[in-house]
N, C-alpha and C positions, 0 to 999 in steps of 0.2 A: 479485792478478790480477783484472781487471775481468770482470764477468759479461756476456758477449756478448749474452745474451738480455734484458738490462735495456732498458727502453723508450728510454732516452736513446741507447743504442747503435744503435737502429733509426731514429734521426732522419736525414733526408736530409743529404747532404754540405753543401749550401748553408746549411741552418739551423744545423747544428752549427758550421760555420765562423763564422757570424755571432755565435753565442754565445761562441765562443772570443775573437773580436775584442773584444767587450764586456768580457770578463773581464780583458783585458790593457790596457784603456785607462788613460791617466794618471789618477791619483786613486784607482785601485783599490789593494789592499794592496801588490802588488809585481809588477814585470815578470817576476819569476821564475815567475809563473803560466804563462808561455809554455812553460817547460821542464817544469813539473809536468804540464801537459796531455799532453806527449808520452809520459809514463811510465805513463799509465793503462792503455792497451791499444794493440794494433797499429792498430786503426781510428782511434783518436784521434790517434795519432802521424802517421798518413798524412794526416788532415785538417789537422792543425797545420802540417805541413811544406808542404802544398800550398795554404796560405792566405797569399798574399804580404802582405796587409795586416797580418798578425800580426807580420811581421818588419820592418815599416816604421813602427812606432809610436814609436820612440825616435830621438833624435839620434845621428848617427854622427860620429866613430868611437866605438865602445863602450868604456866604461871598466870595469875590474875593481876589485879591492880596492885601497884607498888611492888611488883615482882613477888607477891605472896603465892605460896603453893596453893593450887586449886585441885584438890583431890577428886572432887566430883567430875570436873571436866577431864581430868586424866583418865579416870575410870571409863568415862563415856567414849573417849578416843580409843582406848584399848579394846573395848567391846566392839565398836563399829569397824575397827581396822582388821577384824578377823584374825587371820594367822600371819599377816604380813610382818616382816622384820621391823624392829624398832631401833631408833636412835635415841639413846639415853644420855642426856646432858644435864649435869648437876653442878651448878655454880652458885655459891652463896644462897642456898635454899633457906627459906623462912616459912615454916620452921624447918630445922635440920633433920628431916626424916625422909625416908623413901616411901611413897604411897604403897599400901599393901597390894593394891591391884597391879602396880608396876612390878613390884617384887615377885609376885606370883607368876608374872609373864617373863621371868628372866631368861627362859630358854629361847625367847624370841629376840633377845637383844642382839642387834647387829653392830652397833657402836656403843662404846661406853666411854664417856668423857666426864671425868670427875675432878673438880677443882675445889680444894678445901684450904681455907686460910685460917690460921690461928692469929687473931689480931693482937697487936702490941697492947700491953696493959692487962692481959688476961693472966690466969694463974700459971705457975711454973710447969704444970703438966698439960697434956692435951685436953681440950674441952671434952668432957664426958659425952656430949652429944655427937662429937665427931667419932669417937670410939664406937658409940652405939651404931651410928650410920654405917661405918665401915664393916662392923661385925655382921650387919644384916646381909651384905652382899655375898652371894654364894661363893665358895672357894674354888669351884671347878664345874665342869659340865656345860661350858658355853659352846654349844654345837653350831650356832649361827653367827658367832662373833667374828667380825672382820677387822675392826680397829679398836684399840684401847689407848686412852690418854688419861693418865693418873698424875695429878699434880697436888702435892701436899707441901705447903710452905708456911713459914712463920714470918710475920712482919717484924722487923727489927728496929729498935731505937737505940740511942746511945747508951741506955741503961738496961737494955734487954738483950740478952745473949740467946740467939735462936738455937744454939746447940743444947740448951737445957730444957727445951720445951716438949720434945717428942718422946713418948714411950709407947709401948704396946707390942710386946713380943707375940701376943696372941693373934695379931692380924697377919694372915697368910692367904695368898692367892696362888692358884695353880692354873695357868692357861694352857698347859701343854696339850690338853685334849681338846683344844679349840681348832678343828681341822681347817677352818677358813680364815684364821687370823693372819693378816698381812701387815698391819701397822701396829707398832707397839712403842708408846712414848711414856716415859716415867720420870717424874721429878720428885726427889725427896730432899728435905732440908739436911744440911750437913750434920753428921753424927746422929741422925735419926735412928732410934732403936726399933725400926720397922724392918721386918724380914722382906727383902725385895721379892716380888712375884717371880715365879718361874714361867717361862714362855717357850713355845716351839721355835726356838731361834732359827733352826735350819730352813723353815718355810717362810720366814718373814721377808717382806720386801722393803720396809722402811723401819728403822730403829732409831730412837732418840732417847738417850739416857742422861739425866742429870742426877747422879748418885755419887756420893763421896767415897764409896767402897771401890777403890781402884782395882783390886784383884777380881772382884765380882764383875766389874765392867770389862776387864781384860778377858775373862773367860767367856763372857757373853759375846763380845765381838768375835772371838775366835770361833764361836759356834754359829755365827750368822753367815753360813757358807753360800747363801743364795741371795742375800740382800744387795740391791743396787745402791742403797743410800743408808749411811750410818752416821749419826752425830752423837758424840760423847763429851760430856763435861764431868770431870771427876777430880780426885785428889792425886797425891803422889804416894809412892811406897815409903814406909818408915826406913830410916837409915839402917843399913845392915840387912834388910830383908832380901831373901833369895827368890828370884823370879825365874821360873823354868821357861826358857825360850829355845830349848834345844831342837824342838820339832817345829819346822815351819808350817804355817797354816795358810793354804791357798784360799783366797776369797775371789773366785773367778768372775763373779758378776758385779763386784763392787765398783761403782763409778764415781760416787761422791762420798768423801770421808772428811768429817769435821771432828777434830780432837782438841779440846781445851782442857788443860790441867792446872789445878790450883796447887802450887808448890808450897808446902809447909815446912820443908826441911831439906836435908842433903840426900835423901833417898832417891831411888830411881824414879824417872817420870816418863819421858817419851821413848827412851831406848828399848824397853821390852816390846812395845808395840811395833817399833820399826824393825826390830830384829826378827820378830815372829811372823808378821803378816806379809803375804805376797798378793799383790793386787794388779794383775796384768791389764785390766780394762779401766783402771782409774783415770779419770780426766779432770777431777776437781778435788784438790787437797787443801785443807785449812788446818794449820797447827798453831795453837796459841797458848801462852803462859800467863797465868795470873799469879804474881808473886805474893804469897801470904807470909813469907818467912821474915821474921823480925830482925834477923842479923843483917846489918847494913853492909857487911863485907861479902854477902852472898853473891856468888857468880854461878849462873846456871851450868849444869853439866853439858859437856860438848855432845851434840848429837850428830856431828858431821859425818863420821864414817858410816853410821847406821842409816842416816838419811840419804847419803849417796847411794848405798846399796839398795835401799827401798825404792829410790827413784829409777834406778837402772831396771828394776822389775816393773816399772810403770811407764812404758815408753810413750803412751798416748796422752800424758798429762798436758792439759791445756790451761788450767787455772791453778795458780799456786798462791796461797796466802800464808805468810810466815810472820807471826806476831810475837816478838821477843824470844825467838827460838834459836836463831843463829846470829852471829856478828856479821858486819858488812863483808869482812874478808872471807868469811865462810860462805856467804851468799854467792860471791863470785865463783866459788868452786861448785856450789850446788847447781847454779845455772848451766853448767857444762853438761849436766845430766838431764836437761829438759829441752830436747830439740824441737818439740812441738808446742812449747809454751806460748800462749797468746796473751794471758793476763797475769800480771804479777802485782801482789800487794805485800808490802814489807814494812816492818818496824824493827829497829835495831835492838839487839840483845847485847848488853855489855855494861861496864861500870858507869858510863855517862848516858847511855840510852839514846844517843843521837847519831844520825848519819852526818858525815862531814863532807867537805868539798872533794877530798880524795876519792870518796866512794863514787862520785859522779864521773870523775876522770877515768876511774877503773871501768865503770860501766860502759863508757864511751869506747874504751879500748877493746872490750868484748865484741862490740859491733864490728870493728875492723877484722876480728878473728872469725866472724860468722857465727858467734855463739848466740843461742836463742834467736834464730833467724825469723821466726814467725811472731815475735813479740809486737803487740799493738797497743796494749793498755798497761799503764803502770800507776800504782798508788803508793805513795810514800808517807808514812806516819812519823810523828815525833821528831820532825826536823828541828834543829836548834841553832846554837850560837856559831857552830863551825860550818854552816851552810855557805857555799860560795856561788854567787850568781854566774860567774864566768864558767865554772865547772858544770853547773846545771845546764847552761846554754850549750856547751859543747856536747853534753850527753844527748840533749834533744836533737841538735843538728846532726848527730851521727845516725839518727833513725827517723828524721823528719825533714822533708824537702818539698819545695814547690815545683810545679811543672810536671813534665812527663819523664823525668829522669828515672832510670832503672838501677836498682842496687841489689846487693845480695841478701838484703834483709827487708822485712815488711815495713811499711810506713806506719809510724805511730798514729793512733787515732785519738787516744785519751791519755792525759797526764793529770794526776791529782796530787797536790802537796798539802800537807797538814803540819803547821808549825806550832809546837807548844809555846814557843816564844821566838822572837826574831831580833837579830842584831845586824841588820843589813840596810842598805840604802833603799828605802821604800819606793822612791821615785824611779830609781834605776830598775827595780824589780817590776814595777808597773809597766815601764816601757817594754821590757823583755816580754812580759805576759801579753801585752797588747799586740806586739809584733807577731808572736806565734798565733794568737787568736785570729788576727787579720789574714793569716795565711791558711787558716782552716783547721788548726789544731783545737780539739776540745780540751781546754786547760782550766783546771779548777785549783784555786789556791786559798787556803784558810790560815789566818794568823790569829791564834788565840780565839778560835771559833768565829772570827769575823772574815767574811769573804773579801778577797783582795782583787 
């Protein structure tokens, strides 16, 4: 039994309440402190129960032992947290239900993070429990919602095609009337028959979409007129599809843009995005191709003219990552439109998918011409049989030197090489790497995932 005469028990309610909140913050030993505080004395119990912030520090619904849903504790937290906003996180719930008390408080939801997995070996259609759970979530009216993360995906095995697993046209959400929504992230399995939610695109600050419906993603990006950060992973247009790109769309606040496309055929992929979007404040751009096309003679469409125009309208670009989007020859032209580039990551796009020794000689020649004068970090992927040590050494020496020498380009800080396989003199390569490292260059080299 606590001593009521102890100095701490004479603290004002507000001060003791604040101390309680600090003792239960994430990172402290355990959230069970909340319950221990109630057992000290009647005064402490009264303060703890009447401190709403104390019951609003964890995600809801609450989980008990073995991550089993604890409906009683969830209801208690909801009641004692008064009208404070709620962070709702549902991952692998057992059982797969939303507690009624939490569902009734949906107008208080500030964050909604929902991750649902259809495990391999289950039936061809979506688990009915998943459908039931999704159907319970209100379709609109989220007045306090600030961020949404919805992830629905299917575990795949060699004998299990995830394209066949998802149905449910009746599942619809509309977040357009969520006035405070700033972050929207959505992941759907490929060919899912789920109607993607609508969102107040123009007010969003961060958007991440992994949805195979390329036209839907295309329209969503064009509507995100105020977002500083957009990340898209989608498919490509069917061959022969007409894409309207006549009207340029300015995205004046966009600073980070990641676009990865799964290419399933000969239809359009990057070009519509590059033709339509104008991004004057962009400083970080990632473009990547995942080739899903079974035709071994497939060669990606050229994006060079549209990429050059796109980059001319993004003069502040500092980071550029091109993964199987352009060839080495095209890269040399692209770099002429990136005067402020600091970091370059590149993987070849072409029939053999490998950079060769000529590429490094050409890159060295760009240095003499003063192209990309601010470049400090380079990362090259998928190096292979035509890699030349002498050419690589010449490139590095064109941008890296010892002492106080002054040049018309920035001094390299980091070089990273990743070889899918190697056919060169390993001892010679090690000597070159060791020399550069001894001179202060941060140099990383991986051959078949082994560090050299």
